[in-house]
C-alpha positions in Angstrom: 3.1 -46.9 -16.7 5.3 -44.4 -18.5 4.4 -40.7 -18.5 4.3 -39.0 -21.9 7.2 -36.7 -22.6 6.5 -33.1 -23.5 7.2 -32.1 -27.0 10.5 -30.3 -27.6 8.8 -26.9 -28.2 7.7 -26.7 -24.5 11.2 -27.1 -23.2 13.7 -24.3 -22.4 16.3 -24.5 -25.1 19.0 -23.5 -22.5 17.8 -26.1 -19.9 17.4 -23.5 -17.1 13.6 -23.7 -16.8 11.2 -26.6 -17.0 9.3 -24.8 -19.8 10.2 -22.3 -22.5 10.6 -18.9 -21.0 7.3 -17.3 -22.2 5.3 -20.3 -21.0 7.2 -20.5 -17.7 6.9 -16.8 -17.2 3.1 -16.9 -17.3 3.0 -20.2 -15.3 5.0 -18.5 -12.5 2.7 -15.4 -12.6 -0.3 -17.7 -12.1 1.4 -19.5 -9.2 2.5 -16.2 -7.6 -1.0 -14.8 -7.7 -2.7 -18.0 -6.5 -0.2 -18.4 -3.6 -0.5 -14.7 -2.8 -4.3 -14.9 -2.8 -4.3 -17.8 -0.4 -1.8 -16.0 1.8 -3.9 -12.9 2.0 -7.1 -14.8 2.6 -5.4 -16.3 5.7 -3.9 -13.0 6.8 -7.1 -11.1 6.5 -9.5 -13.8 7.9 -9.8 -12.2 11.4 -10.6 -8.7 9.9 -13.9 -9.8 8.5 -12.5 -9.4 5.0 -11.4 -11.9 2.5 -9.3 -11.2 -0.6 -12.2 -10.2 -2.8 -13.8 -8.0 -0.2 -10.5 -6.4 0.5 -9.7 -5.8 -3.2 -13.2 -4.3 -3.6 -12.8 -2.0 -0.6 -9.4 -0.9 -1.7 -10.6 0.0 -5.2 -13.6 1.9 -3.8 -11.3 3.8 -1.4 -8.9 4.7 -4.2 -11.5 5.8 -6.7 -13.7 7.4 -4.0 -17.1 8.0 -5.7 -16.6 4.8 -7.7 -19.0 3.5 -10.4 -19.7 -0.2 -10.6 -18.1 -0.1 -14.1 -14.8 1.2 -12.8 -15.0 -1.1 -9.8 -15.2 -4.1 -12.1 -12.4 -2.8 -14.3 -9.9 -2.1 -11.5 -10.8 -5.0 -9.2 -10.7 -7.7 -11.9 -13.7 -9.3 -10.4 -16.7 -10.4 -12.5 -19.8 -8.2 -12.2 -22.0 -10.9 -10.7 -19.5 -11.6 -7.9 -18.8 -7.9 -7.5 -22.5 -7.1 -7.0 -22.7 -9.7 -4.2 -19.5 -8.4 -2.6 -20.8 -4.8 -2.7 -24.1 -6.0 -1.2 -22.2 -7.6 1.7 -20.0 -4.5 2.2 -23.1 -2.3 2.3 -24.8 -4.6 4.8 -21.7 -4.6 7.0 -21.6 -0.7 6.9 -18.2 -0.6 5.2 -19.5 0.9 1.9 -22.3 3.3 1.0 -24.2 2.9 -2.3 -26.4 5.5 -4.1 -27.6 6.4 -7.5 -27.3 10.0 -8.8 -30.6 11.9 -9.2 -30.0 12.5 -12.9 -29.4 8.8 -13.8 -31.0 6.2 -11.4 -29.5 3.4 -13.5 -25.9 4.3 -12.5 -24.7 3.0 -9.1 -22.0 4.7 -7.2 -20.2 3.4 -4.1 -17.9 5.1 -1.6 -16.2 3.9 1.5 -17.8 4.7 4.9 -16.0 5.7 8.1 -16.3 2.1 9.3 -14.9 0.9 6.0 -12.0 3.2 6.3 -11.2 1.7 9.7 -11.4 -1.8 8.3 -9.3 -0.8 5.3 -6.6 0.8 7.5 -6.3 -2.4 9.6 -6.1 -4.7 6.6 -3.8 -2.4 4.6 -1.1 -2.6 7.3 -1.2 -6.4 6.9 -1.3 -6.1 3.1 1.8 -3.9 3.1 3.7 -6.2 5.5 2.9 -9.2 3.3 3.9 -7.4 0.1 7.2 -6.3 1.7 7.9 -9.9 2.9 7.1 -11.3 -0.6 9.5 -8.8 -2.3 12.2 -9.1 0.3 15.7 -9.5 -1.2 14.6 -8.1 -4.6 16.7 -5.3 -5.9 14.5 -2.2 -6.1 15.6 -1.3 -9.7 15.0 -4.9 -10.8 11.5 -4.7 -9.3 10.9 -1.4 -11.2 12.2 -3.0 -14.4 9.9 -6.0 -13.9 6.9 -3.6 -13.4 7.7 -1.7 -16.6 7.9 -5.1 -18.4 4.5 -6.1 -17.0 3.0 -2.7 -18.0 4.1 -3.5 -21.6 2.5 -6.9 -21.5 -0.8 -5.2 -20.3 -0.5 -2.8 -23.2 0.0 -5.7 -25.6 -2.9 -7.6 -24.2 -5.4 -4.8 -24.1 -4.5 -3.4 -27.5 -6.4 -0.1 -27.2 -3.8 2.4 -25.8 -6.4 4.5 -23.9 -7.9 1.5 -22.2 -4.5 0.1 -21.4 -3.4 3.4 -19.8 -6.6 3.6 -17.8 -5.9 0.2 -16.4 -2.3 1.0 -15.7 -3.1 4.3 -14.0 -5.3 2.5 -11.5 -7.6 5.4 -11.2 -4.9 8.0 -10.8 -5.9 11.3 -12.6 -3.6 12.3 -15.5 
């Protein structure tokens, strides 16, 4: 049986890539993230963290007194899954959760001393993995790629303030 051929508009006009550059760019991003997620799930497995738990812990640590809204924004994890992850982190003593007296509907989370120790162990593996994945890349090319990705985020989000909030990753102005 013969496989259908892709239409001409999906091919790279210069023949360098299997798809047109915009489509191939996003295909590669998806593959990079999927393979990176699998890699870090393996690397972190003996720390008691998986990728989602690590990402959640890392955001909480960065934001410090973190709201669930900000946690969802920066972790890119859906709210239902995130609530379950926070419940697990609280049960394991890695995160503390509370509601401010003035508004019991708001939930805040912060990293505990035990969470800080787990973070420190996992962060060393995380940095080593990231360094290995970017080995051989020219530092300026990496920076140029980051600037390009920042612009794509701005284009996708649309609202300049929301885009800058995402791009700042919780860093104060």
